[in-house]
N, C-alpha and C positions, 0 to 999 in steps of 0.2 A: 534671590527667591525664585527667579524664573528657572534656574537650573537646579533648584533644590539644594543649594550650597550648604544650607544649615544642616541637612541630614548627612551630607557627605562629611561634615565636620564632627559627626558623632552624636548629634541630638537624637533622642529616642522618639517613639511614635507619638508622643504628646507635644512634640514641637510644632511650630507653625507649618512645617512641610507635610505633616503626617496625613491629613485627611483630604484637604481640597486645595487646588491651585488654580491659577488663572488660565483661561483658554489662550489669551494673548498676553505676552510679556509687557508689563507697564514699566517704562524706564525708571520712574521714581515713585516710591510708595510712601505716603505720608504717615505720620504717627497714628492718626485715627484709623486708617485702613489696616495698619499693622496690628492695632489692638483688636479690630474686628476679626482679622485672620486668626489671631491667637485664641480669641474666644470661640471661634468656630472649631478650632482644633481641639479645644478642651471639652467640647460638648460630648455628652454620653453617646456611645456607639451602639448600634443595634446588634443584638446577640442572635445567632442563627439557631434554628432547631436542628439537632444533630441528625435525626432520621424522620422527616415528616411523612406521615402515612399517605398523604395526597397533596399535590400542589394546590395552592390557592388559585382559583380560576377567575377571581374578580379582575376586571380590566383596570390597569393602572395607566393614568394619563399624564400626570406630572412627573418630573424627575424625582421628586421626593417620594411619590407613590412607588415608583419603580425601584428606588433604592430600598425602601421598606419591604417591598416584595422579595427582593434578593436576600435581604437580611433574615426574612422569615422562612423562605423556602429553599434556599441553597443549602446543600449538605456541606457542613464544615469538616474537612479532614483535620485530624489532630497534628499530623506531621507528614513530611515527605522524606524522612530519614529512611533509606532502604534497609538499614540494619535493624529497624524497629520491627519486631515480629508480632506485635499486637495489632491485628487487622480489624478490630471491631468497628473502628470509625469508617472502614470501607464497606461495611455491610450493606448499605443502600445500593451499592453497585450490583449486588446479586439480583435484586428485583429488576433493576434497569436493564441489565444485560440479558437476563433470562436464559433462554436456550440457544442463544447465538453461538455459532461454531467459530466465527472469526471475531476478534476484537481488534480494531484498527486504531493504533495510537499515533496521533500526529505530534505537533510540537516542534520546537527548535532544538538546536544542539546545545543550548545554554545549560549550565551545570544544574541549576535548580529544576529545570524541566526534566533533564535526564534522570535526576534522582527520583523525582515523582513517578516517572515512567517505570523505572526499575522497581520501585515499591509496588506499583500496580502489577508488574510482571510476576513478582513473587506472590502477591495475593491471588491473581488469576490461576497461577500454577498450583499453589498449596491449598487454596480454598475452593476453587471452581473447576479443577481438573483440566486446565489448558496445559498441553504437553509439548508444544512447539513454539519457539520464538523465531520468527522470520524477519530478516532485515535486508537492507540494500547491499548485500554481498553477492559475489558470484556464486551461483548455485553449486558449482563443483567445489569451490573453496570452502563454502559453508558445510557441505557434506563431508569433505575430508576432515575438517575441524571437528565435526560432530563425532565421526568415527574415532578420531584420536582421543576424544574425551573418555572413551570407554577403556582406554589403556593407561599405563603409567606415564608414558612419554607425553610431553607437552605438544600441542598442535604445531604444525610447521611454522617456523619463525617468520616466513614470508607472509603468513596470514595476519600477523599481529597488527601491522599498520592499517590494514583494511578495516579490521574490527574497531581499532582505536578511533578511526575517523567516523565510524558509524555511531558508536555508543558514546564517544566523548569521555574526557577525563578518566583515563586509565581503565575505562570499561573495555572488556575484551582481553585484557592482559591476564596471564596466569602469574599472579604475584603472591607473595607471602603477606598476609594481612597483619602487619605489626600492630601491637597495642597502641591505641591512639591515632592510628592511621586513618585517613579519610578515603583511601583507595577502595573502590568498589569493583568487584571482579565478576562480571556476568558469566564468563566462560568457566571460572572457578566454581561459581554457584551451580552451573549446569553439570559440571563434572561431579560435584558432591551429591547430585541426585541419582547418579548411576548406582545401580545395585539396591536402590531403596524401594523398587516397585513403582516409582512415580518419577521416571526420568524426564527431564526437560531437554528436548532436542533442539539443535540449532539448524536453521535453514536459510537459504538466500533466494531472493526473487529477481536478482539482476541476471544479465546474460549468463546462460547456463554453463558455458564451458570455460571461458577465459576471463581471468581476473588478475590477481597479483602473481600467479605462478603457472603460466601456461606450460612450462617445461615439465612440471610435475604432472599436469594433465596428460601430456603426450606419453610420459613414462607409464602412468597408471592405465591409460587406454590400451597400449600395446602389451602391457603385462597381462591384462585381462584377456585380450585376444589370443595371446600365446597359450593361455591356460585352457582355451577351448579348441582352437585350431589355427596355427600360424598362417595357414594358407588363406584365411579370410582377408588378410592384409599383406599382399606381396610386397617385396622390398621397394619397388618403384612407387607404389601407392603410399607406403609409410613415409617415404622421403617427401612426396608431394604434400601429404597431410601435415607433416612437420613444418614445411615451409609456409603452408597456408596459415597455421596457427601462429608461427613467428610473425608473419605479416599482420595478422589480426591484432596481436598484442602491441604493435607499433602504431596502430591507427589513431591512438589518442595523442600522439606526439607529432612533431613536424618532420620526423625522420622517415615516416613510412612512405614507400613508393606508391605512386598513383595507380600503377598497373597491378592488378590482382594476380598473384602467382597461380599457375594452373593446377590448383589442388581441389577445386570444388567438385569435380567429377569423381576424384578418389574418395572424398568424404561421402558423397552420395552412394558410391558403389559399396563402401563398407556398411553404410546404413542398410542398404537393400539386402546384403548378405546376412546381416544379423537378423533382419526381419524374416528371413526364410528358415531360421532355426526353429526346432520344435517348440511349440508354445507351452509344453508341459515339462520342459527340461529343468535340471537343477539350477541353471543359471538364468532362468527367465527374468527374475527381478533385476539382476545386474545388467542383463541385456537391455531391458527397457530404460535403465538409467543411462547407459552409454548411448543408446539411440537418441535420447532426449538431447544429450550434449552435442552429438553429431548434427542433429537437425538445427540446433542453435548456431553452430559454426556455419552451416550452409546458408541459413537465413541471414547471417551477418555478411557473408561474402557475396551472396546472390546479387543484390542490387548493384554492388560495385563491379560486378562482372557482366552487367546488363541483363540479369535474370530477375525480373520483378515479380515472378510468380512463386518464389520460394517463401513459404509461410513460416513465420517464427513461432515456436511453441512458447507457452507461458509457463515458466518453471514453478510458480506458486500454485497454479491450478493443477498442473501435472502432479506436483508433490501431494496436494490435498486429495486428488482423485485417484492416484495410482500408488504412490510411494507409501503414504500413511493415510489410507482412506478413512480411518477411524479417529484421526487426530482432531484436537481443538487448538486453533492457531491464534497466537498473538502476533500482530504485525507491528514492528517498530519502524516508523517512517516519519514523515513530516505532514503538516496540515494540508499542503497542496496535494500530496499524493493520496490521501485518504478521503478527499473531498468528492462529493457527487453533485450532479446537476450544475456544473460550472457555467457561470455566465461568461460572456465574451471577455469582460474585464478580468474575471478570475482566471480564465484560460490563458490570457496573456501573461499574467503574473506567474502562473504555474509553469509556463514554458521556460522560465529562467532557471528552473531547478531540474537537474539531470537525474530525476528519480522516476521510475515507472509509476504510472497511476494505478491505484488499486481501489478504485471506486466501488462502492457497494453494489451498484447496478451491474457492474461487470462480474462480480463474484456470484451474484444471483443468477445471471444469465449462463455463466460457464459451469457452475457447480450445483445450482439450485440450493445453495447454502445460505443461511442467515448470517448477518453480521451486525456489529455495533461499532460505530466510528466515534472517536473522541478527539476533539480539537483542544489545543492548549493555548492560553494567552498568558503573558507574563508582564507585570508592571514592576520595573526596577526602581523607578523614581516617581515621586508624586507628580512631577511635571509632565510625565508621559501620559497621564490621564487628563485629557484636555477638558478643563472645567470653564464655566462662564461666570462672569461677574454679574450678579443680579442687582439692578439699580432700585432705588426707592429711598424712603425716609431713613431706613436703616440698611445701608449696603451690606450685603453678605455674599459669601461664595457658595455656589451650588453646582452640582454635577451637570455636565452637558448631556441632555436627555436623549440624544440619538447616537451617543458613543458608548459602546459596550464597556470598554475598559474604564471610562469615566464613572459609569454607574457602579461597576464592580468595585472600583477603588473607594467610592464614597460609602459603600457598605462595610468597609474595613474588615474584610475577612482574609486572613493570610492564604488559605487554601480552600477553594470552594468548588462544588460540583453541581451542575444543573442538568437534569435530564430533559432534553428537548422533546423526546418522544411523548412524554406525559402531558405536554402542554395542550390545552384546547385550541381549536382552530382560530379563535378570535383573540388569542392572547397577544399582548404587546410585543413579546419576543418573536412573534411570527410576522412582524413588520420590519421594514428595512432598518438596519442599524449599521453604523460605521464600526469597523473593528480592524485590528492589526493582526489577523490570524496568519496572513502571509508576511514574512519578514520584510520590513522596509516599505510595506504597502498599507495604505488605509483604504479599505474597500467597503462600500455599502452593499449589503445583501440581506436576504431573509435567511439567516444562518441555520435554522432548523431544517431547511431544505437541503443543506450541504452536509450537516453532521447530526449525529444522534444525541450528543452531549458536549458540554464544554467544561474544562477544568481551568480555573483561574488561579494564578500564583501572584500574590501581591506582596512583594518584599517590603513595601513601605508600611504595611500593617504590623510588622514584627517589631518588638521593642528593641531588639538588637540590630534590626535591619538586615538580619542574615538568618536563614533557616538552619535549624539544628542539623548537624552532620554534613553540611555543605562547606567545602573549603573556602576560605576567604581569598 
């Protein structure tokens, strides 16, 4: 029972595992307690309102009150199947997101979360006018991929592994979607939008220049320079820049030399020469693009060459402010990267993930833009929602009232959405709650101070134990 073995053996959601479990594993469970657990599992569950006009502001004190509040006020999504094109169940997000220019999607790389995020991407693009999907890819790689989507040829093969790791389960691959296949193709979806008047563009917010294919960057950089004036980059400078980029590409491995090749000055000279070109010339947009990548290379190499004053540009903010200033951007990342107001404990947990932070505070400061951040939590087994045994003349099982996942699991909603922004200041959700929003971590925080909303995925609430469209 402790590891929800009954569910793993194929029992449906009315089995003893489905609704509530113990906070602590009891070595032996007597027949009476088993009967009580089965009775609790068979009890009627609360049905959610699909689109509540306003959240109930009454204060909930007991665990039962909190579960009842979630059942009444959480928006229940019908499905997370990204191939489902009926978005009426996502309608309440329109009101919650409002006029925000950025929507920041957190979550893990698990398949169910990835499917839910992809369905949200489609809704935001098709129904709310968001036209950029930004992810933790090299800015140059993402831009080259986006340009390739305009043509017939597939994006460069070296980019595939990068996008597969980011989007998970075949996401990012240009694949033929065979009948009955569960493969979901984000880049294929983006390509299909070209020529429709509502193109979805791909962007990256990681290091601007070097990712999976630095040699392609070197080739494209000097091809562009030659189209303007080859004298902008003399042969000696080209060789030095090439060595610098080759060195940078090795810094993630044990093979890279500790001494920085003498290419930083050549990078800065080329950047300065491009800056002196006419600001109204035909190549001004591409010039700004390559200057961003060169400054990124310099910022990477600077500290390693003893130059601590080299400032690193932020690709996402540059993209939103210069490259596509009228865009509405969906950011695909994880919970720690889209979090704001991190406590010391949260900052320590976030430091374990090598993903740039895209907190809402930084977006507002850099761009003056509004944003809406969504965290995700997933319950795969009932035993993950830590419940407590309530003693008394009639022992029963009840949710652990300061654990977010426990309360959510007790409400028995497969897919739920709660808008934190709409909560009054004295609401119980604005008090510390334990949650596993950071993988592998249970942290207590006032979560509405970190995110604008939460989406919960409870696989234990499904009769099949598996969401539609998600591969087993």
